[in-house]
C-alpha positions in Angstrom: -10.6 26.0 -12.0 -11.0 29.0 -9.5 -8.4 30.8 -6.4 -8.3 28.7 -4.0 -5.3 28.3 -1.3 -4.0 24.6 -1.4 -1.9 23.5 0.6 0.8 20.3 -0.4 1.9 19.1 2.3 5.3 17.4 2.0 8.5 18.5 -0.2 9.7 15.2 -1.9 9.7 15.0 -5.5 5.9 13.1 -5.2 4.9 17.2 -3.6 6.5 18.9 -5.4 5.4 17.4 -8.9 1.4 17.7 -8.1 2.6 21.9 -7.3 3.9 22.4 -10.6 1.1 20.8 -12.6 -1.4 22.3 -9.9 0.0 25.5 -10.9 -0.2 24.8 -15.0 -3.3 24.3 -14.8 -4.8 26.3 -11.7 -2.8 29.9 -12.2 -4.7 32.0 -9.7 -4.9 29.2 -7.1 -2.8 30.7 -4.2 0.0 27.1 -3.9 2.0 25.8 -0.4 4.0 23.1 -0.1 5.2 22.2 3.5 7.9 20.9 3.7 9.4 19.8 7.8 13.1 19.7 7.0 15.3 22.5 5.6 15.6 21.4 2.1 13.3 19.4 -0.6 13.8 16.3 -1.7 15.4 15.6 2.1 13.7 11.8 2.6 13.2 9.2 -0.3 13.0 11.6 -2.5 17.1 12.0 -1.9 18.0 8.6 -1.0 17.1 6.1 -4.4 19.5 5.1 -6.6 18.1 7.5 -9.6 16.8 5.0 -11.4 13.7 6.2 -14.5 12.1 3.6 -14.3 9.7 2.5 -17.2 6.6 0.4 -16.3 7.8 -3.0 -17.2 6.5 -5.1 -13.6 3.6 -3.8 -13.0 0.2 -5.5 -12.8 -1.4 -3.8 -17.0 -4.2 -1.8 -16.3 -3.2 -0.5 -12.4 -2.3 3.5 -11.6 0.9 1.8 -11.5 2.0 0.8 -14.6 -0.4 4.0 -16.4 1.3 6.7 -14.3 4.8 5.2 -14.8 4.9 4.7 -18.6 3.4 7.5 -19.0 5.1 9.2 -15.6 8.9 8.0 -17.2 7.9 10.3 -20.8 7.3 13.1 -19.6 10.3 13.2 -16.8 12.8 12.5 -19.9 11.2 16.2 -21.5 10.5 17.8 -18.3 15.0 17.2 -18.1 16.1 18.5 -21.5 13.2 21.5 -20.6 15.0 22.3 -17.9 18.7 20.9 -18.6 19.3 18.1 -15.8 21.5 15.2 -16.3 19.8 11.6 -17.1 20.8 9.5 -19.6 18.3 6.9 -21.1 21.0 3.7 -20.6 19.3 1.0 -20.7 18.0 -2.0 -18.0 18.9 -5.9 -18.3 16.9 -7.9 -15.9 19.1 -11.4 -15.9 17.2 -14.5 -15.4 20.3 -16.3 -13.7 18.7 -20.1 -14.6 16.3 -22.2 -16.6 13.3 -21.9 -13.1 13.3 -18.5 -14.0 13.0 -18.3 -17.7 9.1 -18.7 -18.1 9.5 -15.2 -15.4 11.7 -13.8 -17.2 9.0 -14.9 -20.4 5.7 -13.6 -18.5 7.8 -9.8 -18.0 7.9 -9.0 -21.8 4.3 -10.3 -22.1 3.9 -7.7 -19.2 5.7 -5.0 -20.8 4.2 -5.5 -24.3 0.8 -4.5 -22.3 1.9 -1.6 -20.5 3.2 0.0 -24.0 7.1 -0.6 -23.3 8.1 -0.6 -26.6 11.6 -1.8 -28.2 10.9 -5.3 -25.5 14.3 -7.2 -26.5 14.4 -11.2 -25.1 17.3 -11.9 -25.7 19.8 -15.8 -25.3 22.8 -15.9 -23.1 25.5 -14.7 -26.0 23.1 -11.7 -27.1 22.9 -10.2 -23.3 26.9 -10.7 -22.7 27.3 -8.8 -26.1 25.1 -6.2 -24.0 26.6 -6.6 -19.9 29.9 -9.0 -21.5 30.2 -9.3 -17.5 26.4 -11.5 -16.9 25.7 -14.2 -15.8 22.5 -16.2 -15.9 20.5 -18.2 -19.1 18.8 -14.7 -20.4 18.1 -11.5 -20.4 15.3 -8.5 -20.7 16.3 -5.7 -22.9 14.3 -2.8 -21.2 15.6 0.2 -23.8 13.7 2.4 -22.7 15.6 2.7 -18.4 17.7 5.8 -17.6 18.9 6.9 -14.5 18.5 11.2 -13.4 19.7 13.3 -10.5 16.1 14.0 -8.5 17.9 16.3 -6.5 18.0 18.5 -9.4 14.5 17.3 -10.4 13.2 19.0 -7.2 14.5 22.2 -6.7 14.3 22.7 -10.5 10.3 21.7 -9.4 10.8 24.2 -6.9 11.9 27.1 -9.0 8.2 26.3 -11.2 6.4 26.4 -8.5 7.7 29.9 -7.1 8.1 31.6 -11.0 4.6 31.5 -10.5 4.2 32.9 -7.7 3.5 29.5 -4.7 5.2 29.3 -1.4 7.6 26.1 -0.8 8.0 26.7 2.6 10.8 24.7 5.0 10.5 23.7 8.4 7.2 23.4 8.4 6.5 20.5 10.4 2.9 20.0 10.6 1.1 19.1 13.9 -2.5 19.9 13.6 -4.9 19.9 11.0 -8.8 20.8 12.2 -11.1 21.7 9.6 -14.0 24.3 10.0 -16.4 25.8 8.2 -15.4 24.8 5.1 -11.4 26.0 6.1 -8.9 23.9 6.6 -6.3 25.0 10.3 -3.2 24.1 10.0 -0.7 24.0 13.0 2.7 24.0 11.9 6.7 24.4 13.2 6.2 27.6 11.1 2.8 29.3 12.1 -1.0 28.6 12.0 -1.5 27.9 7.8 -5.1 28.3 6.3 -6.9 26.2 3.2 -9.4 25.8 1.2 -8.2 22.6 0.1 -5.2 20.1 1.6 -3.7 17.8 -0.2 -1.3 14.9 1.7 2.0 13.2 0.2 4.3 13.4 4.1 5.7 10.0 2.0 7.0 8.6 5.9 4.3 10.2 7.6 1.3 9.9 5.0 -0.3 8.1 6.8 0.1 9.9 10.5 -0.9 13.4 8.7 -3.8 11.5 7.5 -4.7 11.3 11.1 -4.4 14.0 12.0 -7.1 15.3 8.9 -9.6 12.4 11.1 -9.7 9.4 8.6 -9.0 6.6 10.7 -5.5 4.6 9.7 -6.6 1.6 7.5 -4.0 1.2 6.2 -0.3 2.0 7.8 3.7 3.2 7.2 5.7 0.4 7.9 9.2 1.4 6.8 11.8 -1.1 5.2 15.4 0.2 4.9 17.2 -0.6 1.9 21.5 -0.6 2.1 23.7 -0.3 0.1 27.3 -1.5 -1.7 29.2 0.9 -3.5 31.6 -0.9 -6.5 34.5 0.0 -6.2 36.3 1.9 -9.2 39.1 -1.3 -10.3 35.8 -3.6 -11.1 33.2 -1.0 -12.7 34.3 -2.7 -15.7 31.9 -5.3 -14.8 29.0 -3.5 -14.9 27.7 -1.1 -17.5 24.2 0.0 -17.3 20.8 -2.0 -15.0 21.3 -5.1 -14.3 18.4 -6.2 -12.0 16.5 -10.0 -11.6 13.9 -11.3 -12.1 11.3 -10.5 -9.4 10.4 -13.7 -7.2 6.6 -13.9 -6.4 7.0 -15.4 -3.3 8.9 -12.6 -2.3 7.4 -9.3 -2.1 10.4 -7.3 -2.9 12.5 -7.0 -5.9 16.3 -8.4 -5.1 19.1 -7.1 -5.4 20.4 -5.0 -7.8 23.0 -3.5 -10.1 23.1 0.3 -10.8 24.8 2.7 -12.1 24.4 6.2 -11.4 24.6 9.9 -13.2 27.6 11.1 -12.3 30.2 8.2 -12.2 30.5 5.0 -10.3 27.6 1.8 -9.3 25.4 0.7 -6.7 24.4 -2.4 -5.4 22.0 -4.0 -3.7 19.0 -3.3 -1.8 18.4 -5.5 0.5 15.3 -4.6 3.0 14.7 -4.7 6.3 12.8 -3.4 9.4 13.7 0.5 9.8 13.8 1.5 13.6 12.5 4.2 12.5 10.5 6.0 9.7 13.6 8.2 8.9 16.0 5.6 9.8 19.9 5.4 7.4 21.1 3.6 9.8 21.5 0.8 11.9 21.6 2.3 14.9 19.3 4.9 14.0 16.2 4.3 17.0 12.8 6.1 17.4 11.3 4.5 19.5 7.6 6.3 18.3 8.1 5.3 15.0 9.2 1.0 16.2 6.1 1.0 18.6 4.1 2.2 15.7 5.6 -0.7 13.9 5.1 -3.4 16.5 2.1 -2.7 17.5 0.3 -3.7 14.2 -0.6 -6.8 13.6 -1.0 -7.0 9.8 3.6 -6.6 10.8 3.5 -9.9 12.8 1.5 -11.3 10.2 3.9 -10.0 7.2 6.5 -11.2 9.2 5.2 -15.1 9.7 4.2 -15.4 6.0 7.4 -14.4 5.0 9.6 -15.6 8.4 12.5 -17.6 5.7 12.9 -14.0 3.4 12.8 -11.4 6.2 15.7 -13.9 8.4 17.4 -13.9 4.8 17.9 -10.6 4.9 18.5 -9.3 8.1 21.4 -12.2 7.5 22.5 -10.4 4.0 22.3 -6.3 5.9 25.0 -8.1 8.9 27.2 -10.4 6.2 28.9 -9.1 3.6 30.0 -12.2 1.9 25.8 -13.3 2.2 25.0 -9.7 0.2 28.1 -10.9 -2.6 27.2 -13.8 -3.2 23.4 -12.6 -3.7 25.2 -9.9 -6.3 26.7 -12.8 -7.9 23.2 -14.5 -9.1 24.3 -11.6 -12.2 27.4 -11.3 -12.0 28.8 -14.3 -11.2 33.1 -12.3 -11.0 32.0 -9.1 -8.5 34.2 -10.2 -5.9 33.1 -9.1 -1.9 36.8 -7.2 -2.5 34.8 -5.7 -4.6 32.2 -4.0 -3.0 32.7 -0.9 0.3 29.7 0.5 2.0 27.3 2.7 0.7 24.4 4.6 1.7 20.5 3.2 2.0 17.2 4.5 1.7 14.3 4.2 3.0 11.4 2.9 1.8 7.6 3.7 2.7 5.5 1.2 1.9 2.0 0.5 2.6 0.5 -2.5 4.5 -2.8 -3.8 5.4 -3.5 -5.4 8.4 -4.0 -8.6 6.8 -0.1 -8.4 6.5 -0.8 -7.7 2.6 2.1 -4.7 1.4 -0.5 -2.1 -0.6 1.6 -2.8 -4.5 -0.7 -0.3 -6.3 -0.8 3.4 -6.1 -3.3 5.1 -3.6 -5.0 8.2 -4.3 -7.5 8.1 -1.0 -9.8 11.6 -1.8 -12.1 12.8 0.7 -14.5 15.5 1.0 -11.6 19.0 0.2 -8.4 16.8 0.5 -7.0 13.9 -1.0 -4.0 12.0 0.6 -1.5 9.1 -1.1 -1.3 7.4 1.2 0.9 5.2 -0.7 3.6 5.8 -3.5 7.4 3.8 -3.2 9.0 3.5 -7.0 8.2 4.0 -9.2 7.3 7.5 -7.0 9.8 8.9 -8.4 10.2 8.6 -11.7 5.9 8.8 -12.5 5.8 11.8 -10.3 4.5 14.1 -12.4 2.1 12.1 -14.0 1.3 11.2 -10.7 0.9 15.3 -10.0 -1.2 15.4 -13.5 -3.3 12.4 -12.0 -3.9 13.9 -9.1 -5.2 17.3 -10.6 -7.4 16.0 -12.5 -9.4 14.2 -9.2 -10.0 17.2 -7.7 -10.0 19.2 -10.6 -14.0 19.6 -10.2 -13.8 21.1 -5.7 -10.3 23.6 -7.1 
């Protein structure tokens, strides 16, 4: 690669990982990361449950499956290198009743095809040796999954970028993009920038940044808020590691689960409700432009009509601790309403097609002198270094 000015828009984990990979592959390139907030890792990357996903759920052969499996290995190695707190504690996927057992076996087969090692199908007694308080009739043990501090991962990535001569500019929201005579002119809140190549990793705003670059929005980001409860200290003995449900193919989201956190404590959730702002972490957060952008998109209405029962149940669960608890009891029957205290929330940047289907795979759109990451939800954080490597390989001939 020759020396070129490369600007990466978005200082979340995917943007930082891409800058890290590029700085290693092309040390002569002048790399700039533009982040609109006062810190890196301010939104999706810093508002997740900190899970290291091994690639169990994803369609074999998909970009998501391939990059999740390689990405978790890279992320663990990165954490070891930088002494970032992490733990490979394993995950248990639970079939709550006999109707879910065939889907659990399908997951076992899918995980094996994706290259996961050490998967174990467990009967009820065997899985209660792993998680003594778990309910259900069968489980799938996924030993390669774990937990991590993604904030520290992002800070370490930023350190690598700057140590190799790159720049991370904060409070530098991108307001305009224009390609003239083979050069990008980028209007930001921190002043004008020039670049030979632009990589859009803007997460919750990636579709809008692509529009600034002249792209038509074929898919749109629709923000879904995921709300969590914390398990009170006196009840945390009920969960040892990660306890997940068997996904229901009728519904587009995974469902509530239990996550042990890297610094102690346990989170339970999330649900999934439409957020009234792209950065709407509270029920009361409301941004008219964001809400109108979602409501004016026909794909959202098609999605809601297709999943109206699920949408209603998720909304009710958002306002009812009792209903939330009942969902959790399918996994851990001993959990009680009084065990739950308010937790945090995250907003998922979910790409949606005009026909109302969710874009399931990672989506990289390559254009002349630009690449747009238009969908990188979970396991985007785990797979970030692998996504960065994929981006660098994709654009190598242009740099």
